[in-house]
All heavy atoms as TSV, in Angstrom:
chain	resi	resn	atom	element	x	y	z
A	1	MET	N	N	32.175	6.727	-15.975
A	1	MET	CA	C	30.862	6.273	-16.357
A	1	MET	C	C	29.856	6.823	-15.345
A	1	MET	O	O	30.045	6.686	-14.146
A	1	MET	CB	C	30.823	4.754	-16.392
A	1	MET	CG	C	29.577	4.208	-17.020
A	1	MET	SD	S	29.642	2.414	-17.119
A	1	MET	CE	C	30.097	2.235	-18.814
A	2	GLY	N	N	28.787	7.454	-15.826
A	2	GLY	CA	C	27.793	8.071	-14.949
A	2	GLY	C	C	26.860	7.046	-14.325
A	2	GLY	O	O	26.547	6.023	-14.910
A	3	LYS	N	N	26.477	7.342	-13.155
A	3	LYS	CA	C	25.534	6.466	-12.437
A	3	LYS	C	C	24.108	6.919	-12.756
A	3	LYS	O	O	23.788	8.096	-12.640
A	3	LYS	CB	C	25.811	6.574	-10.937
A	3	LYS	CG	C	24.964	5.687	-10.084
A	3	LYS	CD	C	25.368	5.856	-8.639
A	3	LYS	CE	C	24.476	5.057	-7.742
A	3	LYS	NZ	N	24.811	5.249	-6.344
A	4	THR	N	N	23.266	5.992	-13.178
A	4	THR	CA	C	21.872	6.347	-13.464
A	4	THR	C	C	21.023	6.052	-12.239
A	4	THR	O	O	21.217	5.056	-11.557
A	4	THR	CB	C	21.323	5.554	-14.677
A	4	THR	OG1	O	21.394	4.174	-14.387
A	4	THR	CG2	C	22.102	5.872	-15.932
A	5	THR	N	N	20.128	6.945	-11.982
A	5	THR	CA	C	19.207	6.748	-10.856
A	5	THR	C	C	17.783	6.789	-11.390
A	5	THR	O	O	17.469	7.537	-12.308
A	5	THR	CB	C	19.380	7.842	-9.781
A	5	THR	OG1	O	19.125	9.105	-10.372
A	5	THR	CG2	C	20.766	7.798	-9.165
A	6	THR	N	N	16.982	5.973	-10.822
A	6	THR	CA	C	15.575	5.947	-11.178
A	6	THR	C	C	14.809	6.669	-10.083
A	6	THR	O	O	14.926	6.333	-8.916
A	6	THR	CB	C	15.061	4.503	-11.284
A	6	THR	OG1	O	15.865	3.816	-12.244
A	6	THR	CG2	C	13.620	4.468	-11.705
A	7	MET	N	N	14.050	7.666	-10.481
A	7	MET	CA	C	13.268	8.429	-9.515
A	7	MET	C	C	11.953	7.691	-9.256
A	7	MET	O	O	11.153	7.521	-10.170
A	7	MET	CB	C	12.973	9.833	-10.037
A	7	MET	CG	C	14.207	10.693	-10.197
A	7	MET	SD	S	15.046	11.008	-8.642
A	7	MET	CE	C	13.837	11.998	-7.816
A	8	ASN	N	N	11.787	7.244	-8.048
A	8	ASN	CA	C	10.533	6.618	-7.652
A	8	ASN	C	C	9.634	7.687	-7.050
A	8	ASN	O	O	10.081	8.459	-6.207
A	8	ASN	CB	C	10.770	5.516	-6.632
A	8	ASN	CG	C	11.499	4.335	-7.240
A	8	ASN	OD1	O	11.299	4.020	-8.401
A	8	ASN	ND2	N	12.351	3.699	-6.467
A	9	PRO	N	N	8.384	7.729	-7.475
A	9	PRO	CA	C	7.493	8.734	-6.904
A	9	PRO	C	C	7.242	8.451	-5.422
A	9	PRO	O	O	7.252	7.295	-4.986
A	9	PRO	CB	C	6.202	8.579	-7.707
A	9	PRO	CG	C	6.252	7.185	-8.238
A	9	PRO	CD	C	7.701	6.852	-8.414
A	10	LEU	N	N	7.046	9.501	-4.667
A	10	LEU	CA	C	6.703	9.372	-3.257
A	10	LEU	C	C	5.280	8.839	-3.178
A	10	LEU	O	O	4.357	9.389	-3.776
A	10	LEU	CB	C	6.800	10.724	-2.559
A	10	LEU	CG	C	6.390	10.780	-1.095
A	10	LEU	CD1	C	7.272	9.865	-0.252
A	10	LEU	CD2	C	6.454	12.203	-0.598
A	11	ARG	N	N	5.102	7.765	-2.445
A	11	ARG	CA	C	3.776	7.161	-2.285
A	11	ARG	C	C	3.427	7.160	-0.812
A	11	ARG	O	O	4.197	6.700	0.022
A	11	ARG	CB	C	3.763	5.738	-2.811
A	11	ARG	CG	C	3.987	5.672	-4.294
A	11	ARG	CD	C	3.989	4.261	-4.779
A	11	ARG	NE	N	4.236	4.253	-6.210
A	11	ARG	CZ	C	4.408	3.158	-6.897
A	11	ARG	NH1	N	4.354	1.978	-6.312
A	11	ARG	NH2	N	4.624	3.227	-8.190
A	12	ILE	N	N	2.245	7.667	-0.504
A	12	ILE	CA	C	1.779	7.740	0.874
A	12	ILE	C	C	0.481	6.965	0.982
A	12	ILE	O	O	-0.465	7.216	0.229
A	12	ILE	CB	C	1.555	9.204	1.299
A	12	ILE	CG1	C	2.873	9.984	1.199
A	12	ILE	CG2	C	0.965	9.278	2.709
A	12	ILE	CD1	C	2.722	11.463	1.407
A	13	ALA	N	N	0.439	6.022	1.923
A	13	ALA	CA	C	-0.768	5.251	2.182
A	13	ALA	C	C	-1.328	5.676	3.523
A	13	ALA	O	O	-0.642	5.612	4.539
A	13	ALA	CB	C	-0.466	3.758	2.185
A	14	VAL	N	N	-2.555	6.142	3.524
A	14	VAL	CA	C	-3.244	6.527	4.748
A	14	VAL	C	C	-4.238	5.418	5.064
A	14	VAL	O	O	-5.110	5.119	4.247
A	14	VAL	CB	C	-3.966	7.888	4.592
A	14	VAL	CG1	C	-4.712	8.247	5.861
A	14	VAL	CG2	C	-2.971	8.977	4.215
A	15	ILE	N	N	-4.086	4.818	6.225
A	15	ILE	CA	C	-4.960	3.720	6.624
A	15	ILE	C	C	-6.029	4.279	7.546
A	15	ILE	O	O	-5.741	4.750	8.634
A	15	ILE	CB	C	-4.174	2.601	7.343
A	15	ILE	CG1	C	-2.936	2.196	6.540
A	15	ILE	CG2	C	-5.082	1.417	7.629
A	15	ILE	CD1	C	-3.214	1.700	5.149
A	16	GLY	N	N	-7.266	4.264	7.073
A	16	GLY	CA	C	-8.389	4.797	7.842
A	16	GLY	C	C	-8.959	6.029	7.169
A	16	GLY	O	O	-8.252	7.012	6.956
A	17	ALA	N	N	-10.210	5.964	6.790
A	17	ALA	CA	C	-10.860	7.076	6.089
A	17	ALA	C	C	-11.807	7.841	7.000
A	17	ALA	O	O	-12.786	8.407	6.540
A	17	ALA	CB	C	-11.597	6.549	4.865
A	18	GLY	N	N	-11.479	7.861	8.277
A	18	GLY	CA	C	-12.240	8.685	9.209
A	18	GLY	C	C	-11.775	10.124	9.111
A	18	GLY	O	O	-10.978	10.475	8.227
A	19	PRO	N	N	-12.243	10.976	9.984
A	19	PRO	CA	C	-11.879	12.393	9.918
A	19	PRO	C	C	-10.364	12.639	9.969
A	19	PRO	O	O	-9.841	13.445	9.203
A	19	PRO	CB	C	-12.563	13.003	11.144
A	19	PRO	CG	C	-13.684	12.075	11.440
A	19	PRO	CD	C	-13.218	10.708	11.041
A	20	ALA	N	N	-9.657	11.941	10.837
A	20	ALA	CA	C	-8.211	12.153	10.950
A	20	ALA	C	C	-7.485	11.669	9.691
A	20	ALA	O	O	-6.598	12.366	9.165
A	20	ALA	CB	C	-7.672	11.443	12.184
A	21	GLY	N	N	-7.849	10.489	9.202
A	21	GLY	CA	C	-7.203	9.961	8.007
A	21	GLY	C	C	-7.459	10.813	6.775
A	21	GLY	O	O	-6.546	11.067	5.984
A	22	LEU	N	N	-8.686	11.267	6.616
A	22	LEU	CA	C	-9.006	12.102	5.462
A	22	LEU	C	C	-8.315	13.458	5.544
A	22	LEU	O	O	-7.840	13.990	4.536
A	22	LEU	CB	C	-10.523	12.274	5.329
A	22	LEU	CG	C	-11.281	11.002	4.939
A	22	LEU	CD1	C	-12.787	11.265	4.935
A	22	LEU	CD2	C	-10.815	10.476	3.593
A	23	ALA	N	N	-8.230	14.029	6.752
A	23	ALA	CA	C	-7.527	15.303	6.927
A	23	ALA	C	C	-6.047	15.126	6.598
A	23	ALA	O	O	-5.447	15.967	5.923
A	23	ALA	CB	C	-7.712	15.829	8.343
A	24	LEU	N	N	-5.443	14.034	7.066
A	24	LEU	CA	C	-4.045	13.768	6.770
A	24	LEU	C	C	-3.826	13.601	5.267
A	24	LEU	O	O	-2.889	14.163	4.704
A	24	LEU	CB	C	-3.568	12.517	7.506
A	24	LEU	CG	C	-2.161	12.043	7.157
A	24	LEU	CD1	C	-1.127	13.099	7.530
A	24	LEU	CD2	C	-1.869	10.733	7.835
A	25	ALA	N	N	-4.690	12.846	4.604
A	25	ALA	CA	C	-4.551	12.632	3.170
A	25	ALA	C	C	-4.672	13.947	2.402
A	25	ALA	O	O	-3.900	14.211	1.476
A	25	ALA	CB	C	-5.603	11.636	2.690
A	26	LEU	N	N	-5.620	14.780	2.776
A	26	LEU	CA	C	-5.805	16.071	2.108
A	26	LEU	C	C	-4.604	16.966	2.331
A	26	LEU	O	O	-4.091	17.598	1.392
A	26	LEU	CB	C	-7.086	16.744	2.608
A	26	LEU	CG	C	-7.415	18.100	1.998
A	26	LEU	CD1	C	-7.556	17.993	0.482
A	26	LEU	CD2	C	-8.676	18.659	2.608
A	27	LEU	N	N	-4.125	17.039	3.559
A	27	LEU	CA	C	-2.963	17.866	3.871
A	27	LEU	C	C	-1.731	17.364	3.114
A	27	LEU	O	O	-0.982	18.173	2.548
A	27	LEU	CB	C	-2.716	17.862	5.379
A	27	LEU	CG	C	-1.647	18.812	5.899
A	27	LEU	CD1	C	-1.996	20.255	5.559
A	27	LEU	CD2	C	-1.478	18.652	7.396
A	28	ALA	N	N	-1.528	16.058	3.077
A	28	ALA	CA	C	-0.380	15.500	2.360
A	28	ALA	C	C	-0.472	15.821	0.871
A	28	ALA	O	O	0.520	16.179	0.229
A	28	ALA	CB	C	-0.303	13.988	2.575
A	29	ALA	N	N	-1.666	15.704	0.289
A	29	ALA	CA	C	-1.851	15.992	-1.135
A	29	ALA	C	C	-1.574	17.465	-1.430
A	29	ALA	O	O	-1.009	17.795	-2.475
A	29	ALA	CB	C	-3.250	15.605	-1.576
A	30	GLN	N	N	-1.949	18.346	-0.512
A	30	GLN	CA	C	-1.714	19.775	-0.722
A	30	GLN	C	C	-0.250	20.137	-0.548
A	30	GLN	O	O	0.304	20.913	-1.327
A	30	GLN	CB	C	-2.558	20.597	0.249
A	30	GLN	CG	C	-4.018	20.604	-0.076
A	30	GLN	CD	C	-4.837	21.401	0.922
A	30	GLN	OE1	O	-4.380	21.723	2.015
A	30	GLN	NE2	N	-6.068	21.711	0.558
A	31	ARG	N	N	0.375	19.589	0.472
A	31	ARG	CA	C	1.770	19.952	0.784
A	31	ARG	C	C	2.777	19.216	-0.089
A	31	ARG	O	O	3.894	19.686	-0.274
A	31	ARG	CB	C	2.072	19.661	2.245
A	31	ARG	CG	C	1.200	20.416	3.232
A	31	ARG	CD	C	1.786	21.782	3.553
A	31	ARG	NE	N	0.894	22.591	4.344
A	31	ARG	CZ	C	0.931	22.698	5.666
A	31	ARG	NH1	N	1.819	22.018	6.349
A	31	ARG	NH2	N	0.089	23.472	6.287
A	32	LEU	N	N	2.406	18.047	-0.590
A	32	LEU	CA	C	3.306	17.230	-1.402
A	32	LEU	C	C	2.631	16.887	-2.728
A	32	LEU	O	O	2.238	15.745	-2.966
A	32	LEU	CB	C	3.671	15.946	-0.649
A	32	LEU	CG	C	4.309	16.126	0.724
A	32	LEU	CD1	C	4.290	14.823	1.495
A	32	LEU	CD2	C	5.722	16.657	0.576
A	33	PRO	N	N	2.453	17.865	-3.614
A	33	PRO	CA	C	1.700	17.621	-4.845
A	33	PRO	C	C	2.328	16.563	-5.754
A	33	PRO	O	O	1.632	15.977	-6.577
A	33	PRO	CB	C	1.654	18.994	-5.525
A	33	PRO	CG	C	2.755	19.774	-4.908
A	33	PRO	CD	C	2.951	19.227	-3.529
A	34	GLN	N	N	3.607	16.289	-5.592
A	34	GLN	CA	C	4.266	15.272	-6.407
A	34	GLN	C	C	4.006	13.861	-5.888
A	34	GLN	O	O	4.305	12.881	-6.560
A	34	GLN	CB	C	5.782	15.537	-6.483
A	34	GLN	CG	C	6.549	15.154	-5.229
A	34	GLN	CD	C	6.453	16.139	-4.057
A	34	GLN	OE1	O	5.693	17.102	-4.080
A	34	GLN	NE2	N	7.229	15.885	-3.021
A	35	ALA	N	N	3.429	13.739	-4.704
A	35	ALA	CA	C	3.200	12.436	-4.076
A	35	ALA	C	C	1.901	11.800	-4.559
A	35	ALA	O	O	0.957	12.490	-4.941
A	35	ALA	CB	C	3.157	12.579	-2.558
A	36	GLN	N	N	1.888	10.492	-4.526
A	36	GLN	CA	C	0.675	9.731	-4.791
A	36	GLN	C	C	0.089	9.366	-3.427
A	36	GLN	O	O	0.711	8.644	-2.660
A	36	GLN	CB	C	0.979	8.467	-5.570
A	36	GLN	CG	C	1.536	8.716	-6.941
A	36	GLN	CD	C	1.939	7.420	-7.629
A	36	GLN	OE1	O	1.888	6.342	-7.065
A	36	GLN	NE2	N	2.372	7.538	-8.873
A	37	VAL	N	N	-1.088	9.898	-3.109
A	37	VAL	CA	C	-1.716	9.661	-1.812
A	37	VAL	C	C	-2.911	8.739	-2.008
A	37	VAL	O	O	-3.799	9.034	-2.809
A	37	VAL	CB	C	-2.167	10.982	-1.155
A	37	VAL	CG1	C	-2.809	10.727	0.192
A	37	VAL	CG2	C	-0.991	11.958	-1.034
A	38	CYS	N	N	-2.918	7.622	-1.279
A	38	CYS	CA	C	-4.020	6.669	-1.331
A	38	CYS	C	C	-4.600	6.501	0.065
A	38	CYS	O	O	-3.862	6.466	1.038
A	38	CYS	CB	C	-3.550	5.311	-1.843
A	38	CYS	SG	S	-2.980	5.346	-3.532
A	39	VAL	N	N	-5.911	6.402	0.135
A	39	VAL	CA	C	-6.595	6.199	1.414
A	39	VAL	C	C	-7.232	4.815	1.392
A	39	VAL	O	O	-7.929	4.457	0.441
A	39	VAL	CB	C	-7.684	7.270	1.646
A	39	VAL	CG1	C	-8.403	7.039	2.957
A	39	VAL	CG2	C	-7.069	8.666	1.608
A	40	PHE	N	N	-6.981	4.053	2.462
A	40	PHE	CA	C	-7.538	2.714	2.595
A	40	PHE	C	C	-8.425	2.670	3.829
A	40	PHE	O	O	-8.082	3.244	4.856
A	40	PHE	CB	C	-6.416	1.671	2.736
A	40	PHE	CG	C	-5.531	1.604	1.529
A	40	PHE	CD1	C	-4.390	2.382	1.447
A	40	PHE	CD2	C	-5.842	0.763	0.478
A	40	PHE	CE1	C	-3.564	2.323	0.334
A	40	PHE	CE2	C	-5.026	0.698	-0.644
A	40	PHE	CZ	C	-3.881	1.480	-0.704
A	41	ASP	N	N	-9.554	1.986	3.710
A	41	ASP	CA	C	-10.465	1.873	4.831
A	41	ASP	C	C	-11.120	0.495	4.810
A	41	ASP	O	O	-11.284	-0.102	3.746
A	41	ASP	CB	C	-11.534	2.971	4.751
A	41	ASP	CG	C	-12.285	3.147	6.046
A	41	ASP	OD1	O	-11.644	3.388	7.077
A	41	ASP	OD2	O	-13.520	3.044	6.030
A	42	ALA	N	N	-11.488	0.009	5.970
A	42	ALA	CA	C	-12.136	-1.304	6.064
A	42	ALA	C	C	-13.572	-1.264	5.551
A	42	ALA	O	O	-14.116	-2.270	5.126
A	42	ALA	CB	C	-12.123	-1.800	7.510
A	43	ARG	N	N	-14.176	-0.081	5.573
A	43	ARG	CA	C	-15.567	0.057	5.123
A	43	ARG	C	C	-15.616	-0.064	3.603
A	43	ARG	O	O	-14.793	0.527	2.904
A	43	ARG	CB	C	-16.085	1.434	5.541
A	43	ARG	CG	C	-17.509	1.700	5.179
A	43	ARG	CD	C	-17.982	3.077	5.608
A	43	ARG	NE	N	-17.462	3.459	6.892
A	43	ARG	CZ	C	-16.815	4.617	7.123
A	43	ARG	NH1	N	-16.635	5.476	6.164
A	43	ARG	NH2	N	-16.359	4.892	8.323
A	44	PRO	N	N	-16.568	-0.792	3.065
A	44	PRO	CA	C	-16.695	-0.885	1.610
A	44	PRO	C	C	-16.897	0.507	0.993
A	44	PRO	O	O	-17.561	1.380	1.566
A	44	PRO	CB	C	-17.942	-1.745	1.396
A	44	PRO	CG	C	-18.143	-2.478	2.674
A	44	PRO	CD	C	-17.584	-1.604	3.755
A	45	PHE	N	N	-16.319	0.710	-0.173
A	45	PHE	CA	C	-16.368	1.996	-0.854
A	45	PHE	C	C	-17.791	2.477	-1.100
A	45	PHE	O	O	-18.084	3.661	-0.999
A	45	PHE	CB	C	-15.608	1.898	-2.179
A	45	PHE	CG	C	-15.635	3.156	-2.981
A	45	PHE	CD1	C	-14.906	4.250	-2.588
A	45	PHE	CD2	C	-16.403	3.246	-4.126
A	45	PHE	CE1	C	-14.928	5.425	-3.332
A	45	PHE	CE2	C	-16.446	4.402	-4.870
A	45	PHE	CZ	C	-15.697	5.496	-4.475
A	46	ASP	N	N	-18.677	1.548	-1.414
A	46	ASP	CA	C	-20.034	1.941	-1.788
A	46	ASP	C	C	-20.995	2.054	-0.607
A	46	ASP	O	O	-22.177	2.315	-0.801
A	46	ASP	CB	C	-20.595	0.977	-2.829
A	46	ASP	CG	C	-20.642	-0.471	-2.316
A	46	ASP	OD1	O	-20.024	-0.762	-1.278
A	46	ASP	OD2	O	-21.291	-1.291	-2.980
A	47	LYS	N	N	-20.510	1.869	0.628
A	47	LYS	CA	C	-21.399	1.978	1.793
A	47	LYS	C	C	-21.729	3.446	2.063
A	47	LYS	O	O	-20.840	4.287	2.146
A	47	LYS	CB	C	-20.756	1.358	3.022
A	47	LYS	CG	C	-21.685	1.396	4.202
A	47	LYS	CD	C	-21.184	0.615	5.374
A	47	LYS	CE	C	-22.241	0.702	6.461
A	47	LYS	NZ	N	-21.764	0.359	7.731
A	48	ASP	N	N	-22.994	3.726	2.221
A	48	ASP	CA	C	-23.455	5.093	2.470
A	48	ASP	C	C	-23.239	5.439	3.943
A	48	ASP	O	O	-23.953	4.951	4.809
A	48	ASP	CB	C	-24.925	5.205	2.093
A	48	ASP	CG	C	-25.456	6.625	2.212
A	48	ASP	OD1	O	-24.678	7.540	2.549
A	48	ASP	OD2	O	-26.653	6.816	1.960
A	49	VAL	N	N	-22.261	6.290	4.224
A	49	VAL	CA	C	-21.965	6.635	5.615
A	49	VAL	C	C	-22.966	7.630	6.191
A	49	VAL	O	O	-22.982	7.858	7.393
A	49	VAL	CB	C	-20.528	7.188	5.759
A	49	VAL	CG1	C	-19.512	6.141	5.401
A	49	VAL	CG2	C	-20.340	8.439	4.934
A	50	SER	N	N	-23.808	8.205	5.357
A	50	SER	CA	C	-24.794	9.157	5.885
A	50	SER	C	C	-25.832	8.460	6.761
A	50	SER	O	O	-26.544	9.119	7.517
A	50	SER	CB	C	-25.475	9.916	4.750
A	50	SER	OG	O	-26.275	9.033	3.984
A	51	LEU	N	N	-25.922	7.140	6.671
A	51	LEU	CA	C	-26.867	6.392	7.498
A	51	LEU	C	C	-26.292	6.046	8.875
A	51	LEU	O	O	-26.987	5.476	9.706
A	51	LEU	CB	C	-27.284	5.109	6.772
A	51	LEU	CG	C	-27.947	5.314	5.408
A	51	LEU	CD1	C	-28.202	3.974	4.739
A	51	LEU	CD2	C	-29.228	6.110	5.549
A	52	ASP	N	N	-25.028	6.391	9.109
A	52	ASP	CA	C	-24.374	6.108	10.395
A	52	ASP	C	C	-24.979	7.016	11.465
A	52	ASP	O	O	-24.919	8.239	11.353
A	52	ASP	CB	C	-22.884	6.353	10.277
A	52	ASP	CG	C	-22.093	5.844	11.464
A	52	ASP	OD1	O	-22.695	5.696	12.558
A	52	ASP	OD2	O	-20.888	5.605	11.328
A	53	PRO	N	N	-25.597	6.457	12.510
A	53	PRO	CA	C	-26.277	7.280	13.520
A	53	PRO	C	C	-25.320	7.961	14.505
A	53	PRO	O	O	-25.757	8.803	15.282
A	53	PRO	CB	C	-27.163	6.270	14.248
A	53	PRO	CG	C	-26.414	4.986	14.138
A	53	PRO	CD	C	-25.745	5.032	12.798
A	54	ARG	N	N	-24.052	7.620	14.475
A	54	ARG	CA	C	-23.118	8.215	15.431
A	54	ARG	C	C	-22.885	9.684	15.122
A	54	ARG	O	O	-22.911	10.112	13.969
A	54	ARG	CB	C	-21.784	7.471	15.414
A	54	ARG	CG	C	-21.915	6.028	15.875
A	54	ARG	CD	C	-20.610	5.317	15.754
A	54	ARG	NE	N	-20.283	5.182	14.335
A	54	ARG	CZ	C	-19.156	4.642	13.873
A	54	ARG	NH1	N	-18.255	4.206	14.721
A	54	ARG	NH2	N	-18.937	4.546	12.581
A	55	THR	N	N	-22.635	10.451	16.163
A	55	THR	CA	C	-22.306	11.855	15.979
A	55	THR	C	C	-20.797	12.010	16.034
A	55	THR	O	O	-20.076	11.140	16.495
A	55	THR	CB	C	-22.954	12.727	17.070
A	55	THR	OG1	O	-22.511	12.263	18.339
A	55	THR	CG2	C	-24.457	12.673	16.984
A	56	LEU	N	N	-20.332	13.138	15.592
A	56	LEU	CA	C	-18.908	13.408	15.548
A	56	LEU	C	C	-18.642	14.710	16.280
A	56	LEU	O	O	-19.256	15.735	15.982
A	56	LEU	CB	C	-18.432	13.512	14.089
A	56	LEU	CG	C	-16.987	13.867	13.875
A	56	LEU	CD1	C	-16.096	12.723	14.389
A	56	LEU	CD2	C	-16.722	14.111	12.418
A	57	ALA	N	N	-17.756	14.655	17.246
A	57	ALA	CA	C	-17.356	15.857	17.976
A	57	ALA	C	C	-15.910	16.147	17.620
A	57	ALA	O	O	-15.054	15.262	17.644
A	57	ALA	CB	C	-17.497	15.644	19.480
A	58	LEU	N	N	-15.634	17.379	17.265
A	58	LEU	CA	C	-14.280	17.792	16.919
A	58	LEU	C	C	-13.758	18.777	17.955
A	58	LEU	O	O	-14.490	19.674	18.390
A	58	LEU	CB	C	-14.245	18.463	15.544
A	58	LEU	CG	C	-14.630	17.605	14.351
A	58	LEU	CD1	C	-14.677	18.451	13.086
A	58	LEU	CD2	C	-13.661	16.454	14.184
A	59	SER	N	N	-12.507	18.631	18.297
A	59	SER	CA	C	-11.886	19.592	19.204
A	59	SER	C	C	-11.648	20.900	18.444
A	59	SER	O	O	-11.664	20.930	17.204
A	59	SER	CB	C	-10.551	19.059	19.728
A	59	SER	OG	O	-9.611	19.006	18.663
A	60	LEU	N	N	-11.413	21.969	19.173
A	60	LEU	CA	C	-11.147	23.252	18.538
A	60	LEU	C	C	-9.913	23.161	17.647
A	60	LEU	O	O	-9.888	23.705	16.545
A	60	LEU	CB	C	-10.956	24.344	19.598
A	60	LEU	CG	C	-10.592	25.737	19.059
A	60	LEU	CD1	C	-11.666	26.242	18.107
A	60	LEU	CD2	C	-10.380	26.707	20.207
A	61	GLY	N	N	-8.893	22.444	18.097
A	61	GLY	CA	C	-7.687	22.279	17.292
A	61	GLY	C	C	-7.964	21.580	15.978
A	61	GLY	O	O	-7.412	21.941	14.934
A	62	SER	N	N	-8.837	20.567	16.000
A	62	SER	CA	C	-9.207	19.862	14.769
A	62	SER	C	C	-9.978	20.775	13.826
A	62	SER	O	O	-9.747	20.764	12.616
A	62	SER	CB	C	-10.054	18.633	15.094
A	62	SER	OG	O	-9.313	17.687	15.818
A	63	VAL	N	N	-10.880	21.557	14.372
A	63	VAL	CA	C	-11.641	22.511	13.547
A	63	VAL	C	C	-10.693	23.520	12.893
A	63	VAL	O	O	-10.793	23.811	11.699
A	63	VAL	CB	C	-12.718	23.233	14.391
A	63	VAL	CG1	C	-13.368	24.366	13.607
A	63	VAL	CG2	C	-13.772	22.245	14.853
A	64	GLN	N	N	-9.739	24.020	13.660
A	64	GLN	CA	C	-8.780	24.989	13.122
A	64	GLN	C	C	-7.914	24.368	12.032
A	64	GLN	O	O	-7.645	24.991	11.017
A	64	GLN	CB	C	-7.926	25.562	14.255
A	64	GLN	CG	C	-8.719	26.446	15.188
A	64	GLN	CD	C	-7.943	26.827	16.436
A	64	GLN	OE1	O	-6.983	26.184	16.837
A	64	GLN	NE2	N	-8.391	27.904	17.081
A	65	LEU	N	N	-7.493	23.116	12.247
A	65	LEU	CA	C	-6.700	22.428	11.212
A	65	LEU	C	C	-7.502	22.272	9.945
A	65	LEU	O	O	-7.009	22.558	8.848
A	65	LEU	CB	C	-6.233	21.059	11.722
A	65	LEU	CG	C	-5.582	20.175	10.680
A	65	LEU	CD1	C	-4.264	20.785	10.195
A	65	LEU	CD2	C	-5.352	18.775	11.198
A	66	LEU	N	N	-8.745	21.830	10.055
A	66	LEU	CA	C	-9.582	21.657	8.868
A	66	LEU	C	C	-9.829	22.978	8.158
A	66	LEU	O	O	-9.865	23.036	6.926
A	66	LEU	CB	C	-10.905	20.994	9.250
A	66	LEU	CG	C	-10.779	19.528	9.706
A	66	LEU	CD1	C	-12.106	19.037	10.278
A	66	LEU	CD2	C	-10.304	18.648	8.582
A	67	GLN	N	N	-9.956	24.062	8.909
A	67	GLN	CA	C	-10.120	25.369	8.290
A	67	GLN	C	C	-8.867	25.784	7.528
A	67	GLN	O	O	-8.950	26.343	6.440
A	67	GLN	CB	C	-10.488	26.417	9.345
A	67	GLN	CG	C	-11.891	26.261	9.870
A	67	GLN	CD	C	-12.192	27.175	11.049
A	67	GLN	OE1	O	-11.286	27.617	11.767
A	67	GLN	NE2	N	-13.465	27.454	11.257
A	68	ARG	N	N	-7.687	25.482	8.095
A	68	ARG	CA	C	-6.431	25.811	7.409
A	68	ARG	C	C	-6.257	24.973	6.152
A	68	ARG	O	O	-5.780	25.468	5.133
A	68	ARG	CB	C	-5.234	25.624	8.340
A	68	ARG	CG	C	-5.082	26.740	9.348
A	68	ARG	CD	C	-3.706	26.716	9.996
A	68	ARG	NE	N	-3.369	25.437	10.600
A	68	ARG	CZ	C	-3.612	25.089	11.875
A	68	ARG	NH1	N	-4.207	25.933	12.672
A	68	ARG	NH2	N	-3.238	23.925	12.334
A	69	ILE	N	N	-6.627	23.704	6.209
A	69	ILE	CA	C	-6.496	22.833	5.045
A	69	ILE	C	C	-7.406	23.313	3.920
A	69	ILE	O	O	-7.028	23.306	2.756
A	69	ILE	CB	C	-6.842	21.371	5.415
A	69	ILE	CG1	C	-5.780	20.788	6.324
A	69	ILE	CG2	C	-6.983	20.509	4.172
A	69	ILE	CD1	C	-6.134	19.416	6.866
A	70	ARG	N	N	-8.591	23.752	4.290
A	70	ARG	CA	C	-9.574	24.194	3.287
A	70	ARG	C	C	-9.091	25.420	2.540
A	70	ARG	O	O	-9.423	25.628	1.388
A	70	ARG	CB	C	-10.891	24.483	3.968
A	70	ARG	CG	C	-11.997	24.856	3.003
A	70	ARG	CD	C	-13.284	25.103	3.691
A	70	ARG	NE	N	-13.155	26.288	4.535
A	70	ARG	CZ	C	-14.115	26.761	5.306
A	70	ARG	NH1	N	-15.259	26.122	5.363
A	70	ARG	NH2	N	-13.949	27.828	6.032
A	71	SER	N	N	-8.294	26.254	3.155
A	71	SER	CA	C	-7.834	27.512	2.529
A	71	SER	C	C	-6.877	27.279	1.392
A	71	SER	O	O	-6.133	26.405	1.322
A	71	SER	CB	C	-7.155	28.389	3.560
A	71	SER	OG	O	-8.058	28.677	4.597
């Protein structure tokens, strides 16, 4: 008698929608197209982040990673 297996989709939860979390989610979605990638953040979805007065500094390594992901 054959054994039946149920294939569960790969699910990835990224906690934090900042630059690192979004980069991870994008990279995971590109490298694992069969996966379901969800991003969770404490900030309400409808909050306009363009009003945030903080600046963002990225290291050269982060810039290079983002450039590779974009390709």
